[in-house]
C-alpha positions as CSV (number, residue, x, y, z in Angstrom):
1,M,132.7,111.1,-101.1
2,G,132.1,107.4,-99.8
3,N,134.4,108.1,-97.0
4,R,132.7,111.3,-95.8
5,G,129.3,109.5,-95.7
6,F,131.0,106.6,-93.5
7,S,132.4,109.1,-91.1
8,I,129.1,110.7,-90.8
9,E,127.3,107.5,-89.8
10,H,130.0,106.7,-87.7
11,R,129.6,110.0,-85.7
12,G,125.8,109.1,-85.5
13,D,126.6,105.9,-84.0
14,R,128.7,107.3,-81.4
15,A,125.9,109.7,-80.5
16,V,123.3,106.9,-80.2
17,R,125.9,105.1,-78.1
18,K,126.4,107.9,-75.7
19,N,122.6,108.2,-75.3
20,I,122.3,104.8,-74.3
21,T,124.8,104.6,-71.9
22,R,123.6,107.6,-70.3
23,L,120.2,106.2,-70.2
24,I,121.5,103.0,-68.5
25,I,123.4,104.9,-66.2
26,E,120.4,107.1,-65.2
27,G,118.3,104.1,-64.7
28,L,120.9,102.4,-62.4
29,I,120.9,105.5,-60.4
30,L,117.0,105.6,-60.1
31,G,116.9,102.2,-59.1
32,L,119.5,102.6,-56.3
33,L,117.6,105.6,-55.0
34,R,114.6,103.9,-54.8
35,I,116.2,100.7,-53.0
36,V,117.9,103.3,-50.5
37,S,114.6,105.0,-49.9
38,R,112.8,101.8,-49.2
39,M,115.8,100.7,-46.8
40,V,115.7,104.3,-45.1
41,Y,111.9,104.8,-44.6
């Protein structure tokens, strides 16, 4: 029983990490697009 609960918590942690990394990547891409647009215009 205890192991089952631990595995569920671990899965949730992985999902949170994926969401955080996705947000960071999206933020970096948006920042780069802003810099490029400023340089182009």
